[in-house]
C-alpha positions as CSV (number, residue, x, y, z in Angstrom):
1,M,0.0,0.0,0.0
2,V,1.0,3.6,-0.5
3,K,1.7,5.3,2.8
4,I,0.3,8.7,3.7
5,F,1.3,11.1,6.4
6,L,-0.8,14.2,7.3
7,V,0.4,17.5,8.9
8,E,-2.3,20.1,9.6
9,D,-2.5,22.5,12.6
10,E,-6.2,23.0,12.4
11,K,-7.6,20.0,14.3
12,F,-11.1,19.9,12.6
13,V,-9.4,20.0,9.1
14,R,-6.9,17.3,10.1
15,E,-9.7,15.1,11.6
16,G,-11.9,15.7,8.6
17,I,-9.2,14.5,6.1
18,K,-8.2,11.6,8.3
19,N,-11.7,10.3,9.0
20,E,-13.7,11.0,5.8
21,I,-11.7,8.7,3.6
22,D,-11.7,4.9,3.8
23,W,-7.9,4.8,3.1
24,K,-7.5,1.1,2.8
25,S,-10.3,0.6,0.3
26,Y,-8.4,3.0,-2.0
27,G,-5.1,1.3,-1.5
28,F,-3.6,3.7,1.0
29,D,-2.1,3.3,4.4
30,F,-2.6,6.3,6.7
31,V,0.6,6.0,8.8
32,G,0.4,9.1,10.9
33,E,-0.6,12.7,11.7
34,A,0.8,15.8,13.5
35,A,-0.2,19.3,14.2
36,D,3.1,21.0,13.1
37,G,6.4,20.3,11.4
38,E,8.4,19.9,14.6
39,L,6.1,17.1,15.8
40,A,5.8,15.6,12.4
41,L,9.5,15.2,11.5
42,P,10.5,12.4,13.8
43,L,7.3,10.5,13.0
44,I,8.0,10.9,9.3
45,E,11.5,9.6,9.7
46,M,10.1,6.5,11.4
47,S,7.2,5.9,9.1
48,R,8.8,6.9,5.8
49,P,5.6,7.8,4.0
50,D,5.3,7.8,0.2
51,I,3.1,10.9,0.3
52,L,3.2,13.8,2.7
53,I,0.2,16.1,2.9
54,T,1.0,19.2,4.8
55,D,-0.5,22.6,5.4
56,I,1.9,25.3,4.3
57,K,1.4,27.8,7.2
58,M,1.8,26.3,10.7
59,P,3.4,27.4,14.0
60,F,6.9,26.4,15.1
61,M,8.0,24.7,11.8
62,D,5.8,25.5,8.7
63,G,5.1,23.3,5.8
64,L,7.8,24.8,3.6
65,E,10.5,24.1,6.0
66,L,9.2,20.6,6.7
67,G,8.9,20.0,3.0
68,R,12.5,21.1,2.4
69,I,13.9,18.8,5.1
70,V,11.8,15.9,3.9
71,K,12.9,16.3,0.3
72,E,16.5,16.4,1.4
73,K,16.2,13.2,3.5
74,F,13.7,11.4,1.4
75,P,13.7,12.7,-2.2
76,E,11.2,10.1,-3.4
77,T,8.5,11.3,-1.0
78,V,5.8,13.2,-2.9
79,I,4.6,16.4,-1.2
80,I,1.2,17.9,-1.4
81,F,0.8,21.4,0.1
82,L,-2.6,22.6,1.4
83,S,-3.2,26.4,1.5
84,G,-5.7,29.2,1.4
85,Y,-6.0,32.1,-1.1
86,D,-4.0,34.5,1.0
87,D,-1.0,32.2,1.2
88,F,-0.7,31.6,-2.5
89,D,2.6,33.5,-2.8
90,Y,4.0,30.5,-1.1
91,A,3.5,28.5,-4.3
92,Q,6.6,30.0,-5.8
93,K,8.7,28.6,-2.9
94,A,6.8,25.3,-3.1
95,I,7.8,24.9,-6.7
96,H,11.5,25.2,-5.8
97,I,11.1,22.7,-2.9
98,G,9.8,20.2,-5.3
99,A,6.1,19.9,-4.4
100,S,3.9,17.8,-6.6
101,E,0.6,19.5,-5.8
102,Y,-0.7,22.7,-4.4
103,L,-4.3,22.4,-3.3
104,L,-6.5,25.2,-2.1
105,K,-8.5,24.9,1.1
106,P,-11.2,23.9,1.7
107,I,-10.4,20.8,-0.2
108,S,-13.1,18.3,-0.9
109,K,-12.8,14.6,-0.3
110,E,-13.3,13.9,-4.0
111,K,-10.6,16.4,-5.1
112,L,-8.0,15.0,-2.7
113,L,-8.8,11.5,-3.6
114,S,-8.5,12.3,-7.3
115,V,-5.0,13.8,-6.8
116,L,-3.9,10.9,-4.5
117,K,-5.0,8.2,-7.0
118,K,-3.0,9.9,-9.7
119,I,0.1,10.1,-7.6
120,K,-0.4,6.5,-6.4
121,T,-0.3,5.3,-10.1
122,V,3.0,6.9,-10.6
123,I,4.5,5.7,-7.3
124,I,3.4,2.1,-8.1
125,S,4.6,2.4,-11.7
126,K,8.0,3.6,-10.6
127,S,8.4,0.7,-8.1
128,N,7.5,-1.7,-11.0
129,N,10.0,0.1,-13.3
130,T,7.2,0.9,-15.8
131,V,7.3,4.7,-15.2
132,E,8.5,5.3,-18.8
133,N,5.0,4.5,-20.0
134,I,3.4,7.1,-17.7
135,K,3.2,10.8,-18.4
136,I,4.5,12.1,-15.1
137,E,5.4,15.7,-15.9
138,D,2.3,16.8,-14.1
139,I,3.2,14.8,-11.0
140,E,6.9,15.2,-10.3
141,I,8.7,18.5,-10.8
142,D,12.3,18.8,-11.8
143,I,12.9,22.0,-9.9
144,K,15.8,22.9,-12.2
145,K,13.3,23.5,-15.0
146,F,11.5,26.3,-13.1
147,D,12.5,29.9,-12.8
148,T,9.8,32.1,-11.3
149,S,12.3,34.9,-10.4
150,G,11.6,36.7,-13.6
151,F,7.8,36.2,-13.3
152,N,6.2,39.6,-13.4
153,K,3.3,39.4,-11.0
154,G,1.9,42.8,-12.0
155,K,1.9,42.2,-15.8
156,L,-1.8,41.2,-16.1
157,K,-2.9,44.1,-13.9
158,E,-0.8,46.5,-16.0
159,F,-2.5,45.3,-19.1
160,V,-6.0,45.7,-17.7
161,I,-5.2,49.2,-16.6
162,S,-3.9,50.5,-20.0
163,G,-4.7,47.8,-22.6
164,N,-7.7,47.2,-24.8
165,S,-9.8,44.2,-25.7
166,L,-8.5,44.0,-29.3
167,D,-5.0,43.3,-28.0
168,I,-5.9,40.6,-25.4
169,E,-5.3,37.5,-27.5
170,S,-1.9,38.7,-28.7
171,F,-1.0,39.7,-25.2
172,V,-1.9,36.3,-23.8
173,D,0.1,34.6,-26.5
174,V,3.2,36.5,-25.7
175,Y,2.6,36.1,-21.9
176,M,2.3,32.3,-22.2
177,N,5.3,32.1,-24.5
178,T,7.4,33.7,-21.7
179,L,6.3,30.9,-19.4
180,G,7.3,28.2,-21.9
181,S,7.5,24.5,-20.9
182,Q,7.0,25.3,-17.2
183,L,3.3,25.2,-18.0
184,K,3.6,21.4,-18.3
185,S,3.6,21.3,-14.6
186,L,0.2,21.3,-12.8
187,I,1.5,23.2,-9.8
188,F,2.9,25.9,-12.1
189,R,-0.4,26.2,-13.9
190,Q,-2.1,26.5,-10.5
191,Y,0.3,29.3,-9.7
192,I,-0.4,31.2,-12.9
193,I,-4.2,30.8,-12.6
194,M,-4.3,31.8,-9.0
195,D,-2.0,34.8,-9.5
196,A,-4.3,36.0,-12.4
197,F,-7.4,35.8,-10.2
198,I,-5.8,37.5,-7.2
199,E,-4.2,40.3,-9.2
200,L,-7.3,41.1,-11.2
201,N,-9.7,40.6,-8.3
202,N,-7.8,43.4,-6.5
203,I,-8.9,45.9,-9.2
204,F,-12.5,45.7,-7.8
205,D,-11.4,46.4,-4.2
206,N,-13.5,49.6,-4.2
207,N,-16.6,48.0,-5.5
208,V,-17.9,45.2,-3.3
209,T,-20.7,44.2,-5.7
210,E,-18.4,43.8,-8.7
211,K,-15.8,42.1,-6.6
212,E,-18.4,39.5,-5.5
213,I,-19.6,38.9,-9.1
214,F,-16.0,38.6,-10.3
215,G,-15.2,36.1,-7.5
216,N,-18.3,33.9,-8.3
217,K,-17.4,33.9,-12.0
218,F,-13.7,33.2,-11.9
219,G,-12.8,32.3,-8.3
220,S,-14.8,29.1,-7.7
221,M,-13.0,25.8,-7.1
222,E,-14.7,24.5,-10.2
223,A,-13.4,27.3,-12.3
224,F,-9.8,26.7,-11.0
225,D,-10.0,23.0,-11.5
226,L,-11.1,23.4,-15.1
227,A,-8.6,26.1,-15.8
228,V,-5.5,24.1,-14.8
229,T,-6.4,21.0,-16.8
230,D,-3.8,21.7,-19.5
231,I,-2.0,24.6,-21.3
232,Y,-5.1,25.2,-23.5
233,T,-7.4,25.6,-20.5
234,V,-5.0,28.1,-18.9
235,K,-5.0,30.2,-22.1
236,D,-8.8,30.0,-22.3
237,Y,-9.1,31.2,-18.6
238,L,-6.7,34.1,-19.1
239,L,-8.5,35.2,-22.3
240,K,-11.9,35.2,-20.5
241,I,-10.7,36.8,-17.3
242,L,-8.9,39.6,-19.2
243,L,-11.8,40.2,-21.6
244,Y,-14.2,40.4,-18.7
245,T,-12.0,42.7,-16.6
246,V,-11.1,45.1,-19.5
247,D,-14.8,45.4,-20.5
248,K,-15.8,46.0,-16.9
249,R,-13.1,48.6,-16.5
250,E,-14.4,50.5,-19.5
251,Q,-18.0,50.2,-18.3
252,L,-17.2,51.5,-14.8
253,A,-14.8,54.1,-15.9
254,G,-17.1,55.4,-18.6
255,K,-19.6,56.3,-15.9
256,N,-17.0,58.2,-13.9
257,Y,-14.7,59.9,-16.4
258,S,-16.4,63.3,-16.2
259,F,-16.6,63.3,-12.4
260,L,-13.1,62.1,-11.9
261,L,-11.5,64.4,-14.4
262,N,-13.4,67.4,-13.0
263,K,-12.1,66.3,-9.5
264,A,-8.6,66.2,-10.9
265,K,-8.8,69.6,-12.5
266,D,-10.2,71.1,-9.3
267,F,-7.3,69.6,-7.4
268,V,-4.8,71.2,-9.7
269,E,-6.6,74.6,-9.5
270,K,-6.3,74.5,-5.7
271,N,-2.8,73.0,-5.5
272,Y,-0.8,74.2,-8.5
273,M,1.3,76.4,-6.2
274,N,2.6,73.3,-4.5
275,C,6.0,72.5,-6.0
276,D,5.5,68.8,-5.2
277,I,2.2,68.3,-7.0
278,S,2.6,65.4,-9.5
279,L,0.6,63.1,-11.7
280,N,1.1,60.4,-9.1
281,N,-0.5,62.3,-6.2
282,V,-3.4,63.6,-8.3
283,A,-4.0,60.0,-9.5
284,E,-4.0,58.8,-5.9
285,Y,-6.4,61.6,-4.9
286,I,-9.0,60.5,-7.4
287,G,-8.4,56.8,-6.9
288,L,-6.8,55.7,-10.2
289,S,-3.5,54.2,-11.0
290,P,-1.0,56.8,-12.5
291,T,-0.9,54.9,-15.8
292,Y,-4.6,54.7,-16.2
293,F,-5.1,58.3,-15.0
294,S,-2.6,59.6,-17.5
295,T,-4.2,57.6,-20.3
296,I,-7.8,58.8,-19.7
297,F,-6.7,62.4,-19.0
298,K,-5.0,62.7,-22.4
299,Q,-7.8,60.8,-24.1
300,E,-10.6,62.9,-22.7
301,L,-9.0,66.3,-22.5
302,G,-6.7,66.2,-25.5
303,I,-3.7,67.3,-23.4
304,N,-1.4,65.4,-21.2
305,F,-1.4,66.1,-17.4
306,I,2.0,67.7,-17.2
307,D,1.1,70.2,-20.0
308,Y,-2.2,70.9,-18.3
309,L,-0.4,71.6,-15.0
310,T,2.2,73.8,-16.7
311,K,-0.6,75.7,-18.6
312,T,-2.4,76.4,-15.3
313,R,0.8,77.7,-13.6
314,I,1.8,79.9,-16.5
315,N,-1.7,81.4,-16.8
316,E,-1.6,82.3,-13.1
317,A,1.9,83.7,-13.6
318,K,0.7,85.9,-16.4
319,I,-1.9,87.4,-14.2
320,L,0.6,88.2,-11.5
321,L,3.1,89.6,-13.9
322,R,0.6,92.1,-15.4
323,S,-1.2,93.0,-12.2
324,T,1.5,93.2,-9.6
325,D,5.1,94.5,-9.1
326,K,6.2,91.3,-7.4
327,R,9.7,90.0,-8.3
328,I,9.8,87.3,-10.9
329,S,11.5,84.9,-8.5
330,D,8.6,85.4,-6.0
331,I,6.0,84.8,-8.7
332,A,7.8,81.6,-9.7
333,M,7.5,80.4,-6.2
334,E,3.8,81.4,-6.0
335,V,2.9,79.3,-9.0
336,G,4.8,76.2,-8.0
337,Y,8.4,76.6,-9.2
338,R,11.4,76.4,-6.9
339,D,13.8,77.5,-9.5
340,Q,13.4,80.9,-11.3
341,H,15.4,79.8,-14.3
342,Y,13.3,76.7,-14.8
343,F,10.2,78.9,-14.5
344,S,11.5,81.3,-17.0
345,S,12.4,78.5,-19.4
346,S,8.9,77.0,-19.1
347,F,7.2,80.4,-19.4
348,K,9.1,81.2,-22.6
349,K,8.4,77.7,-24.1
350,Y,4.7,78.1,-23.4
351,Q,4.2,81.9,-24.0
352,G,7.0,82.7,-26.5
353,D,8.4,85.5,-24.3
354,T,10.4,85.6,-21.1
355,P,8.5,86.7,-18.0
356,K,10.3,90.0,-18.1
357,A,9.5,90.6,-21.7
358,Y,5.9,89.7,-21.2
359,R,5.6,92.2,-18.3
360,E,7.2,94.9,-20.3
361,N,5.1,94.4,-23.4
362,K,2.2,96.8,-22.8
363,N,0.4,95.6,-25.9
364,E,0.0,92.1,-24.6
365,K,-3.6,91.2,-24.1
């Protein structure tokens, strides 16, 4: 029989997994359990399980550390990590340890059994020297093949912020090409799908209703299980989630453009004299990313934000130059320039005259 050891700090989860499955009827021998890695390690060394099922976050010694030690001592042991949504960043480390599966909690009896049966087939085939007839790239991971260090976690979100629906398919093709043969691994496909969901779900943080709809549509266990089936289902999931998110972005933003841009312009009118005002802090003020704010500002107003800020400052400077006797250096400070020379340069570029010439030209309207 294939021996199984379980490590889980939540007692009700541990008891549920242990007691809900008739292990022997499925060809498994449940050889032990523990509440954390420290307690588990000596028991694992004694029982030598074929499969280790462990929670990834536990007190004292977590699942990652336990998995690393077990892989060093017993490299043939297959490791299955259990985790919640919030811990999915651990998947990257799990890949490098050599985990075979990364399952999200709550895990159903049927899902766990499905994974265990698949792993058991490979273990038995290896012991019978028939493994060459089994496709095992989805079960065992050669960690040398994987490199997640260059994986850009924000790439999908960046596309949703500034991309459009016509470019989605070509974007996904390029994105998947950068991942290459790593997508042959089930755990890596799980990593990609979960990362996509978490990144894009964050876009709806300020809209509870939309966040819930998005979660129901793309965040169910059924959706994840289907999406990680193979490379083609990964691509299909990415196409659908990006198309939905880009379309929803345009729908939501379309309702708010006028209000948000008026809010941004009002902010500039009240704060142009602040030398530190920037696209970033105006974008933060109205609740948009700097990239997206810059895009819609230019798109809707026909002028980029920096030019709009400069225009506002120079127009105010013109009023002060014609209606007061203030020194040019003081006027520069009043309209948001620390450096008089930079102010004069900007003024001439915008107006065609230096501040001094403009003040002296009595015919200027």
